[in-house]
A tleap script that builds the chain and sets N, CA, C and O, in Angstrom:
source leaprc.protein.ff14SB
mol = sequence {
  NMET PRO GLU GLU VAL PHE LYS PHE MET SER
  GLU ILE LEU LYS MET LEU LYS GLU SER TYR
  LYS SER ASP SER ILE PRO GLU VAL GLU TYR
  ASP VAL GLU SER ARG LYS HIE LEU MET PRO
  PRO LYS ARG TYR ILE PHE GLN TYR GLN SER
  ARG HIE ILE ASN VAL ILE SER LEU ASN ALA
  ILE ILE ARG PHE LEU LEU HIE GLY ILE ILE
  ILE GLN SER ALA GLU GLY ASN GLN VAL VAL
  LEU LYS ALA HIE LEU LEU ARG HIE ALA PHE
  ALA THR HIE ALA VAL GLN THR GLU LYS ASN
  THR GLY ARG HIE CYS GLU ASN ALA ALA PRO
  PRO ILE GLY CHIE
}
set mol.1.N position { -98.236 -43.364 107.022 }
set mol.1.CA position { -97.858 -42.867 105.714 }
set mol.1.C position { -96.151 -43.694 105.695 }
set mol.1.O position { -95.557 -43.897 106.754 }
set mol.2.N position { -95.795 -43.930 104.879 }
set mol.2.CA position { -94.270 -44.509 104.533 }
set mol.2.C position { -93.537 -43.180 104.800 }
set mol.2.O position { -93.978 -42.053 104.575 }
set mol.3.N position { -92.533 -43.459 105.237 }
set mol.3.CA position { -91.530 -42.181 105.271 }
set mol.3.C position { -91.137 -41.733 103.685 }
set mol.3.O position { -90.772 -40.572 103.502 }
set mol.4.N position { -91.211 -42.597 102.628 }
set mol.4.CA position { -90.273 -41.884 101.453 }
set mol.4.C position { -91.609 -41.110 101.057 }
set mol.4.O position { -91.289 -40.219 100.269 }
set mol.5.N position { -93.184 -41.100 101.331 }
set mol.5.CA position { -94.250 -41.173 100.655 }
set mol.5.C position { -94.416 -39.594 101.126 }
set mol.5.O position { -94.745 -38.621 100.447 }
set mol.6.N position { -94.002 -39.701 102.825 }
set mol.6.CA position { -94.122 -38.195 103.367 }
set mol.6.C position { -93.033 -37.524 102.935 }
set mol.6.O position { -93.111 -36.296 102.970 }
set mol.7.N position { -92.201 -37.937 102.602 }
set mol.7.CA position { -90.831 -37.229 101.940 }
set mol.7.C position { -91.223 -36.729 100.938 }
set mol.7.O position { -91.321 -35.505 100.859 }
set mol.8.N position { -91.617 -37.725 99.693 }
set mol.8.CA position { -92.292 -36.749 98.228 }
set mol.8.C position { -93.265 -35.419 98.903 }
set mol.8.O position { -92.965 -34.236 99.066 }
set mol.9.N position { -94.244 -35.996 99.134 }
set mol.9.CA position { -95.374 -34.794 99.544 }
set mol.9.C position { -94.323 -33.273 100.429 }
set mol.9.O position { -94.490 -32.075 100.198 }
set mol.10.N position { -93.762 -33.616 100.972 }
set mol.10.CA position { -93.460 -32.825 101.666 }
set mol.10.C position { -92.325 -31.687 100.425 }
set mol.10.O position { -92.039 -30.495 100.546 }
set mol.11.N position { -92.046 -32.382 99.656 }
set mol.11.CA position { -91.382 -31.846 98.716 }
set mol.11.C position { -92.051 -30.879 97.832 }
set mol.11.O position { -91.614 -29.768 97.531 }
set mol.12.N position { -93.752 -31.700 97.239 }
set mol.12.CA position { -94.564 -31.211 96.506 }
set mol.12.C position { -94.658 -29.762 97.213 }
set mol.12.O position { -94.394 -28.714 96.624 }
set mol.13.N position { -95.061 -29.847 98.519 }
set mol.13.CA position { -95.468 -28.938 99.634 }
set mol.13.C position { -94.638 -27.706 98.995 }
set mol.13.O position { -95.096 -26.799 98.299 }
set mol.14.N position { -93.017 -27.945 99.495 }
set mol.14.CA position { -92.526 -27.129 99.464 }
set mol.14.C position { -92.135 -26.052 97.712 }
set mol.14.O position { -91.689 -24.926 97.496 }
set mol.15.N position { -92.599 -27.160 96.868 }
set mol.15.CA position { -92.144 -26.606 95.597 }
set mol.15.C position { -93.289 -25.781 95.540 }
set mol.15.O position { -93.056 -24.629 95.177 }
set mol.16.N position { -94.860 -26.155 95.890 }
set mol.16.CA position { -95.695 -24.864 95.592 }
set mol.16.C position { -95.656 -23.779 96.355 }
set mol.16.O position { -96.381 -22.842 96.022 }
set mol.17.N position { -95.046 -23.684 97.215 }
set mol.17.CA position { -94.962 -22.552 98.683 }
set mol.17.C position { -93.935 -21.559 97.989 }
set mol.17.O position { -93.970 -20.357 98.250 }
set mol.18.N position { -92.886 -22.179 96.964 }
set mol.18.CA position { -92.257 -21.583 96.111 }
set mol.18.C position { -92.486 -20.718 94.841 }
set mol.18.O position { -91.969 -19.718 94.343 }
set mol.19.N position { -93.766 -21.794 94.475 }
set mol.19.CA position { -93.589 -21.069 93.241 }
set mol.19.C position { -94.966 -20.076 93.428 }
set mol.19.O position { -95.410 -19.507 92.431 }
set mol.20.N position { -95.585 -19.907 94.697 }
set mol.20.CA position { -96.309 -18.933 95.270 }
set mol.20.C position { -96.002 -17.870 95.886 }
set mol.20.O position { -96.676 -16.913 96.267 }
set mol.21.N position { -94.382 -18.246 95.985 }
set mol.21.CA position { -93.837 -17.063 97.089 }
set mol.21.C position { -94.595 -16.719 98.513 }
set mol.21.O position { -94.636 -15.759 99.283 }
set mol.22.N position { -95.147 -17.984 98.434 }
set mol.22.CA position { -95.610 -17.799 100.136 }
set mol.22.C position { -95.256 -18.782 101.208 }
set mol.22.O position { -94.422 -19.659 100.982 }
set mol.23.N position { -95.834 -18.675 102.325 }
set mol.23.CA position { -95.434 -19.938 103.288 }
set mol.23.C position { -96.409 -20.518 103.532 }
set mol.23.O position { -96.401 -21.132 104.599 }
set mol.24.N position { -97.311 -20.567 102.916 }
set mol.24.CA position { -98.742 -21.710 102.328 }
set mol.24.C position { -99.057 -21.234 101.272 }
set mol.24.O position { -98.949 -20.214 100.591 }
set mol.25.N position { -99.777 -22.913 101.298 }
set mol.25.CA position { -100.707 -23.227 100.163 }
set mol.25.C position { -102.106 -21.933 99.960 }
set mol.25.O position { -102.832 -21.527 100.869 }
set mol.26.N position { -102.137 -21.612 98.842 }
set mol.26.CA position { -103.416 -21.004 98.500 }
set mol.26.C position { -104.337 -21.655 98.607 }
set mol.26.O position { -104.159 -22.873 98.594 }
set mol.27.N position { -105.382 -21.250 98.721 }
set mol.27.CA position { -106.945 -22.308 98.637 }
set mol.27.C position { -107.073 -21.386 97.047 }
set mol.27.O position { -106.817 -20.238 96.684 }
set mol.28.N position { -107.542 -22.463 96.497 }
set mol.28.CA position { -107.916 -22.629 95.183 }
set mol.28.C position { -109.293 -22.757 95.025 }
set mol.28.O position { -109.815 -22.796 96.139 }
set mol.29.N position { -109.893 -22.817 94.365 }
set mol.29.CA position { -111.427 -22.776 93.741 }
set mol.29.C position { -111.571 -23.890 93.104 }
set mol.29.O position { -110.713 -24.037 92.233 }
set mol.30.N position { -112.761 -25.232 93.249 }
set mol.30.CA position { -112.862 -26.359 92.589 }
set mol.30.C position { -113.282 -26.278 91.176 }
set mol.30.O position { -114.042 -25.366 90.851 }
set mol.31.N position { -112.834 -27.210 90.220 }
set mol.31.CA position { -112.681 -26.222 89.186 }
set mol.31.C position { -113.791 -27.398 88.089 }
set mol.31.O position { -113.402 -27.581 86.936 }
set mol.32.N position { -114.907 -27.999 88.491 }
set mol.32.CA position { -115.568 -28.528 88.006 }
set mol.32.C position { -116.907 -27.765 88.168 }
set mol.32.O position { -117.498 -27.773 89.248 }
set mol.33.N position { -117.377 -27.110 87.087 }
set mol.33.CA position { -118.876 -26.386 86.951 }
set mol.33.C position { -119.685 -27.117 88.003 }
set mol.33.O position { -119.926 -26.702 89.137 }
set mol.34.N position { -120.109 -28.383 87.412 }
set mol.34.CA position { -120.899 -28.872 87.837 }
set mol.34.C position { -120.442 -29.128 89.446 }
set mol.34.O position { -121.576 -29.366 89.862 }
set mol.35.N position { -119.884 -29.206 90.226 }
set mol.35.CA position { -119.971 -29.834 91.570 }
set mol.35.C position { -119.427 -29.081 91.996 }
set mol.35.O position { -118.983 -29.472 93.076 }
set mol.36.N position { -118.920 -27.287 91.596 }
set mol.36.CA position { -118.402 -25.981 92.437 }
set mol.36.C position { -119.073 -25.851 93.769 }
set mol.36.O position { -118.614 -25.628 94.889 }
set mol.37.N position { -120.401 -26.073 93.290 }
set mol.37.CA position { -121.321 -25.284 94.694 }
set mol.37.C position { -120.747 -26.630 95.639 }
set mol.37.O position { -119.879 -26.567 96.509 }
set mol.38.N position { -121.163 -27.305 95.393 }
set mol.38.CA position { -120.578 -28.349 96.925 }
set mol.38.C position { -119.027 -28.486 97.293 }
set mol.38.O position { -118.546 -29.392 97.973 }
set mol.39.N position { -118.314 -27.382 96.698 }
set mol.39.CA position { -116.854 -27.380 97.195 }
set mol.39.C position { -116.589 -26.205 97.592 }
set mol.39.O position { -116.988 -25.288 96.875 }
set mol.40.N position { -115.967 -25.926 98.637 }
set mol.40.CA position { -115.543 -24.642 99.057 }
set mol.40.C position { -113.649 -24.520 98.273 }
set mol.40.O position { -113.022 -25.384 97.659 }
set mol.41.N position { -113.316 -23.354 98.585 }
set mol.41.CA position { -111.803 -23.278 98.020 }
set mol.41.C position { -111.716 -24.192 99.205 }
set mol.41.O position { -112.387 -24.277 100.233 }
set mol.42.N position { -110.370 -25.047 98.604 }
set mol.42.CA position { -109.518 -25.958 99.718 }
set mol.42.C position { -107.852 -25.500 99.046 }
set mol.42.O position { -107.620 -24.778 98.077 }
set mol.43.N position { -106.926 -26.169 99.901 }
set mol.43.CA position { -105.518 -25.769 99.572 }
set mol.43.C position { -105.150 -27.373 98.986 }
set mol.43.O position { -104.489 -28.268 99.514 }
set mol.44.N position { -105.880 -27.322 97.657 }
set mol.44.CA position { -105.130 -29.103 96.970 }
set mol.44.C position { -103.813 -28.904 96.717 }
set mol.44.O position { -103.311 -27.836 96.365 }
set mol.45.N position { -103.165 -30.096 96.927 }
set mol.45.CA position { -101.909 -30.726 96.861 }
set mol.45.C position { -101.278 -30.592 95.001 }
set mol.45.O position { -100.185 -30.575 94.435 }
set mol.46.N position { -102.611 -30.526 94.643 }
set mol.46.CA position { -102.749 -31.061 92.743 }
set mol.46.C position { -103.365 -29.745 92.445 }
set mol.46.O position { -104.571 -29.608 92.237 }
set mol.47.N position { -102.225 -28.475 92.424 }
set mol.47.CA position { -103.234 -27.603 91.709 }
set mol.47.C position { -101.947 -26.490 90.615 }
set mol.47.O position { -100.739 -26.466 90.851 }
set mol.48.N position { -102.405 -25.955 89.851 }
set mol.48.CA position { -101.606 -25.439 88.777 }
set mol.48.C position { -102.058 -24.081 88.722 }
set mol.48.O position { -103.251 -23.818 88.579 }
set mol.49.N position { -101.460 -23.491 88.793 }
set mol.49.CA position { -101.456 -21.748 88.431 }
set mol.49.C position { -102.815 -21.562 89.298 }
set mol.49.O position { -103.559 -21.114 88.426 }
set mol.50.N position { -103.280 -21.603 90.006 }
set mol.50.CA position { -104.336 -21.198 91.383 }
set mol.50.C position { -105.099 -21.800 90.589 }
set mol.50.O position { -105.984 -21.011 90.260 }
set mol.51.N position { -105.226 -22.744 90.119 }
set mol.51.CA position { -106.421 -24.024 90.063 }
set mol.51.C position { -106.423 -25.324 90.187 }
set mol.51.O position { -105.839 -25.991 89.334 }
set mol.52.N position { -107.034 -25.908 91.199 }
set mol.52.CA position { -106.877 -27.338 91.321 }
set mol.52.C position { -106.440 -28.524 89.673 }
set mol.52.O position { -106.727 -28.231 88.512 }
set mol.53.N position { -106.055 -29.205 89.921 }
set mol.53.CA position { -106.126 -30.598 89.015 }
set mol.53.C position { -107.142 -31.200 88.935 }
set mol.53.O position { -107.122 -32.013 89.860 }
set mol.54.N position { -108.424 -31.343 88.142 }
set mol.54.CA position { -109.398 -32.171 88.372 }
set mol.54.C position { -108.928 -33.331 87.777 }
set mol.54.O position { -107.886 -33.367 87.122 }
set mol.55.N position { -109.791 -34.461 88.014 }
set mol.55.CA position { -110.092 -35.574 87.563 }
set mol.55.C position { -109.641 -36.248 86.290 }
set mol.55.O position { -109.153 -37.366 86.124 }
set mol.56.N position { -110.000 -35.041 85.214 }
set mol.56.CA position { -110.174 -35.671 84.188 }
set mol.56.C position { -108.746 -35.531 83.722 }
set mol.56.O position { -108.198 -36.445 83.106 }
set mol.57.N position { -107.998 -34.140 84.072 }
set mol.57.CA position { -106.999 -33.999 84.113 }
set mol.57.C position { -105.753 -34.803 84.248 }
set mol.57.O position { -104.797 -34.981 83.493 }
set mol.58.N position { -106.139 -35.363 85.784 }
set mol.58.CA position { -105.293 -36.318 86.336 }
set mol.58.C position { -105.125 -37.714 85.544 }
set mol.58.O position { -104.067 -38.294 85.298 }
set mol.59.N position { -106.391 -38.091 85.220 }
set mol.59.CA position { -106.305 -39.322 83.884 }
set mol.59.C position { -105.984 -39.242 82.670 }
set mol.59.O position { -105.575 -40.136 81.929 }
set mol.60.N position { -106.171 -38.146 82.455 }
set mol.60.CA position { -105.153 -37.885 81.563 }
set mol.60.C position { -103.437 -37.673 81.700 }
set mol.60.O position { -102.742 -38.070 80.765 }
set mol.61.N position { -103.134 -37.373 82.262 }
set mol.61.CA position { -101.733 -37.357 82.396 }
set mol.61.C position { -101.197 -38.533 82.781 }
set mol.61.O position { -100.031 -38.726 82.436 }
set mol.62.N position { -101.937 -39.665 83.626 }
set mol.62.CA position { -101.921 -41.062 83.800 }
set mol.62.C position { -102.081 -41.706 82.350 }
set mol.62.O position { -100.964 -41.730 81.833 }
set mol.63.N position { -102.488 -41.930 81.991 }
set mol.63.CA position { -103.063 -42.004 80.710 }
set mol.63.C position { -101.420 -41.440 79.667 }
set mol.63.O position { -100.912 -42.281 78.925 }
set mol.64.N position { -100.881 -40.220 79.752 }
set mol.64.CA position { -99.547 -39.926 78.762 }
set mol.64.C position { -98.498 -40.852 79.641 }
set mol.64.O position { -97.909 -41.864 79.261 }
set mol.65.N position { -98.453 -40.337 80.665 }
set mol.65.CA position { -96.997 -41.276 81.445 }
set mol.65.C position { -97.133 -42.866 81.410 }
set mol.65.O position { -96.209 -43.675 81.494 }
set mol.66.N position { -98.250 -43.082 81.292 }
set mol.66.CA position { -98.150 -44.630 81.234 }
set mol.66.C position { -98.389 -45.497 79.770 }
set mol.66.O position { -98.606 -46.704 79.671 }
set mol.67.N position { -98.277 -44.488 78.668 }
set mol.67.CA position { -98.672 -45.012 77.286 }
set mol.67.C position { -97.679 -46.162 76.858 }
set mol.67.O position { -96.482 -46.219 77.142 }
set mol.68.N position { -98.189 -46.792 76.344 }
set mol.68.CA position { -97.662 -48.132 76.202 }
set mol.68.C position { -97.962 -49.654 77.230 }
set mol.68.O position { -98.041 -50.870 77.050 }
set mol.69.N position { -98.035 -48.892 78.106 }
set mol.69.CA position { -97.693 -49.963 79.508 }
set mol.69.C position { -98.894 -50.814 79.785 }
set mol.69.O position { -99.782 -50.088 80.231 }
set mol.70.N position { -99.192 -51.790 79.718 }
set mol.70.CA position { -99.860 -52.822 79.880 }
set mol.70.C position { -99.999 -52.987 81.519 }
set mol.70.O position { -98.848 -52.658 81.804 }
set mol.71.N position { -100.583 -53.254 82.707 }
set mol.71.CA position { -100.759 -53.335 83.591 }
set mol.71.C position { -101.933 -54.496 83.874 }
set mol.71.O position { -102.996 -54.311 83.282 }
set mol.72.N position { -101.838 -55.522 84.619 }
set mol.72.CA position { -102.625 -56.307 84.612 }
set mol.72.C position { -102.577 -56.905 85.895 }
set mol.72.O position { -101.489 -57.087 86.441 }
set mol.73.N position { -104.041 -57.348 86.630 }
set mol.73.CA position { -104.385 -58.132 87.911 }
set mol.73.C position { -103.559 -59.537 87.679 }
set mol.73.O position { -103.185 -60.198 86.711 }
set mol.74.N position { -103.501 -59.605 88.823 }
set mol.74.CA position { -103.184 -61.168 88.936 }
set mol.74.C position { -103.640 -62.137 88.574 }
set mol.74.O position { -103.049 -63.213 88.477 }
set mol.75.N position { -105.072 -61.852 88.246 }
set mol.75.CA position { -105.584 -62.876 87.400 }
set mol.75.C position { -105.732 -63.022 86.119 }
set mol.75.O position { -106.399 -63.828 85.470 }
set mol.76.N position { -104.677 -61.702 85.649 }
set mol.76.CA position { -104.273 -61.739 84.226 }
set mol.76.C position { -105.601 -60.889 83.777 }
set mol.76.O position { -105.765 -61.218 82.602 }
set mol.77.N position { -106.536 -60.042 84.101 }
set mol.77.CA position { -107.267 -59.059 83.405 }
set mol.77.C position { -106.499 -57.654 83.423 }
set mol.77.O position { -105.686 -57.209 84.232 }
set mol.78.N position { -107.002 -57.145 82.328 }
set mol.78.CA position { -106.042 -55.692 81.683 }
set mol.78.C position { -107.098 -54.542 82.835 }
set mol.78.O position { -108.328 -54.531 82.884 }
set mol.79.N position { -106.006 -53.552 83.765 }
set mol.79.CA position { -106.100 -53.030 84.583 }
set mol.79.C position { -106.105 -51.459 84.294 }
set mol.79.O position { -105.027 -50.871 84.372 }
set mol.80.N position { -107.324 -50.710 83.947 }
set mol.80.CA position { -107.202 -49.433 83.444 }
set mol.80.C position { -106.785 -47.981 84.952 }
set mol.80.O position { -107.490 -47.121 85.478 }
set mol.81.N position { -105.839 -48.250 85.068 }
set mol.81.CA position { -105.090 -47.055 86.042 }
set mol.81.C position { -105.828 -45.771 86.053 }
set mol.81.O position { -105.508 -44.983 85.164 }
set mol.82.N position { -106.729 -45.412 86.861 }
set mol.82.CA position { -107.039 -43.957 86.680 }
set mol.82.C position { -107.050 -43.724 88.504 }
set mol.82.O position { -106.910 -44.566 89.390 }
set mol.83.N position { -107.304 -42.030 88.604 }
set mol.83.CA position { -107.243 -41.143 89.471 }
set mol.83.C position { -107.842 -42.440 90.785 }
set mol.83.O position { -107.372 -42.747 91.880 }
set mol.84.N position { -108.881 -42.862 90.131 }
set mol.84.CA position { -109.882 -42.929 91.596 }
set mol.84.C position { -109.396 -44.756 92.580 }
set mol.84.O position { -109.795 -45.157 93.674 }
set mol.85.N position { -108.485 -45.388 91.629 }
set mol.85.CA position { -107.856 -46.512 91.532 }
set mol.85.C position { -106.442 -46.388 92.224 }
set mol.85.O position { -105.923 -47.381 92.734 }
set mol.86.N position { -105.850 -45.197 92.234 }
set mol.86.CA position { -104.471 -45.177 92.745 }
set mol.86.C position { -105.160 -44.278 94.285 }
set mol.86.O position { -104.727 -44.367 95.434 }
set mol.87.N position { -105.835 -43.802 93.996 }
set mol.87.CA position { -106.129 -43.169 95.341 }
set mol.87.C position { -106.988 -44.206 96.159 }
set mol.87.O position { -107.059 -43.933 97.357 }
set mol.88.N position { -107.560 -45.179 95.811 }
set mol.88.CA position { -107.723 -46.359 96.746 }
set mol.88.C position { -106.779 -47.344 96.964 }
set mol.88.O position { -106.959 -48.054 97.953 }
set mol.89.N position { -105.452 -47.627 96.007 }
set mol.89.CA position { -104.143 -48.099 96.462 }
set mol.89.C position { -103.402 -47.456 97.733 }
set mol.89.O position { -102.798 -47.954 98.683 }
set mol.90.N position { -103.649 -46.380 97.421 }
set mol.90.CA position { -102.375 -45.635 98.524 }
set mol.90.C position { -103.355 -46.061 99.773 }
set mol.90.O position { -102.873 -46.539 100.800 }
set mol.91.N position { -104.774 -45.851 99.608 }
set mol.91.CA position { -105.600 -45.796 101.165 }
set mol.91.C position { -105.271 -47.203 101.557 }
set mol.91.O position { -105.297 -47.400 102.771 }
set mol.92.N position { -104.899 -48.454 100.627 }
set mol.92.CA position { -104.921 -50.024 101.224 }
set mol.92.C position { -103.533 -50.170 101.442 }
set mol.92.O position { -103.108 -51.107 102.118 }
set mol.93.N position { -102.680 -49.204 100.855 }
set mol.93.CA position { -101.120 -49.274 101.467 }
set mol.93.C position { -100.756 -48.950 102.713 }
set mol.93.O position { -99.788 -49.415 103.316 }
set mol.94.N position { -101.635 -48.039 103.164 }
set mol.94.CA position { -101.590 -46.979 104.259 }
set mol.94.C position { -102.175 -48.200 105.027 }
set mol.94.O position { -101.368 -48.982 105.528 }
set mol.95.N position { -103.184 -48.373 105.130 }
set mol.95.CA position { -103.570 -49.479 106.331 }
set mol.95.C position { -102.999 -50.924 106.385 }
set mol.95.O position { -103.007 -51.579 107.427 }
set mol.96.N position { -102.549 -51.342 105.320 }
set mol.96.CA position { -101.331 -52.339 105.654 }
set mol.96.C position { -100.314 -52.257 106.167 }
set mol.96.O position { -99.712 -53.223 106.634 }
set mol.97.N position { -99.807 -50.760 106.191 }
set mol.97.CA position { -98.367 -50.263 106.689 }
set mol.97.C position { -98.910 -50.257 108.092 }
set mol.97.O position { -98.282 -50.811 108.993 }
set mol.98.N position { -100.013 -49.671 108.300 }
set mol.98.CA position { -100.331 -49.279 109.763 }
set mol.98.C position { -100.351 -51.105 110.521 }
set mol.98.O position { -99.825 -51.321 111.613 }
set mol.99.N position { -100.891 -51.979 109.879 }
set mol.99.CA position { -100.775 -53.735 110.668 }
set mol.99.C position { -99.919 -53.936 110.839 }
set mol.99.O position { -99.563 -54.276 111.968 }
set mol.100.N position { -98.945 -53.828 109.643 }
set mol.100.CA position { -97.589 -53.868 109.715 }
set mol.100.C position { -96.269 -53.736 111.214 }
set mol.100.O position { -95.580 -54.343 112.034 }
set mol.101.N position { -96.808 -52.066 110.505 }
set mol.101.CA position { -95.718 -51.925 111.668 }
set mol.101.C position { -96.087 -50.698 112.840 }
set mol.101.O position { -95.327 -49.908 113.401 }
set mol.102.N position { -97.682 -50.896 112.970 }
set mol.102.CA position { -97.695 -50.265 113.769 }
set mol.102.C position { -98.248 -48.523 113.599 }
set mol.102.O position { -99.038 -48.049 114.415 }
set mol.103.N position { -97.926 -48.048 112.915 }
set mol.103.CA position { -97.882 -46.601 112.447 }
set mol.103.C position { -99.701 -46.173 112.551 }
set mol.103.O position { -100.319 -47.223 112.726 }
set mol.104.N position { -100.389 -45.294 112.507 }
set mol.104.CA position { -101.753 -44.984 112.572 }
set mol.104.C position { -101.941 -44.706 110.850 }
set mol.104.O position { -101.303 -44.039 110.036 }
set mol.105.N position { -102.692 -45.249 110.797 }
set mol.105.CA position { -103.237 -44.768 109.063 }
set mol.105.C position { -104.236 -43.328 108.892 }
set mol.105.O position { -104.746 -42.917 107.850 }
set mol.106.N position { -104.304 -42.860 109.966 }
set mol.106.CA position { -105.333 -41.605 109.874 }
set mol.106.C position { -104.448 -40.119 109.095 }
set mol.106.O position { -104.786 -39.125 108.452 }
set mol.107.N position { -103.204 -40.701 109.606 }
set mol.107.CA position { -102.180 -39.290 108.755 }
set mol.107.C position { -102.269 -39.302 107.175 }
set mol.107.O position { -101.718 -38.506 106.415 }
set mol.108.N position { -103.135 -40.445 106.820 }
set mol.108.CA position { -103.323 -40.608 104.971 }
set mol.108.C position { -104.564 -40.088 104.496 }
set mol.108.O position { -104.916 -39.790 103.355 }
set mol.109.N position { -104.958 -40.053 105.223 }
set mol.109.CA position { -106.472 -39.812 105.216 }
set mol.109.C position { -106.896 -38.577 104.677 }
set mol.109.O position { -107.612 -38.507 103.679 }
set mol.110.N position { -106.371 -37.353 105.465 }
set mol.110.CA position { -106.816 -36.294 104.688 }
set mol.110.C position { -106.249 -35.749 103.013 }
set mol.110.O position { -106.884 -35.093 102.187 }
set mol.111.N position { -104.557 -36.413 102.902 }
set mol.111.CA position { -104.082 -36.068 101.214 }
set mol.111.C position { -105.081 -36.649 100.306 }
set mol.111.O position { -105.405 -36.067 99.270 }
set mol.112.N position { -105.680 -38.012 100.736 }
set mol.112.CA position { -106.418 -38.356 99.795 }
set mol.112.C position { -107.872 -37.878 99.852 }
set mol.112.O position { -108.591 -38.417 99.011 }
set mol.113.N position { -108.468 -36.981 100.663 }
set mol.113.CA position { -109.690 -36.483 100.789 }
set mol.113.C position { -110.692 -37.110 101.269 }
set mol.113.O position { -111.864 -36.963 100.924 }
set mol.114.N position { -110.157 -38.031 102.304 }
set mol.114.CA position { -111.444 -38.885 103.235 }
set mol.114.C position { -111.116 -37.866 104.934 }
set mol.114.O position { -111.791 -38.102 105.936 }
savepdb mol mol.pdb
quit
């Protein structure tokens, strides 16, 4: 994992701990009814008010932040940026970084749910 990403994620964890006034991040329930039975409570990095931020909310946040910005592939096709695509881009970047620097990418697997 690149040092900058590690620092950024560490800062998020620090703010969560401060928000909950705790030394650790609380376990919260998965918030999608249709899949809740498959997911035990976990420590989600992306959580708010003791609830995990689900993919629908994440995609809405991404759409809001990128409103009016057009992203295209190298071939010129429009790319719809969603949480799942970012997850794969992060994993691909981690693997490429491992190849180029010799750092192991297994450190990147837990934060993205692998």
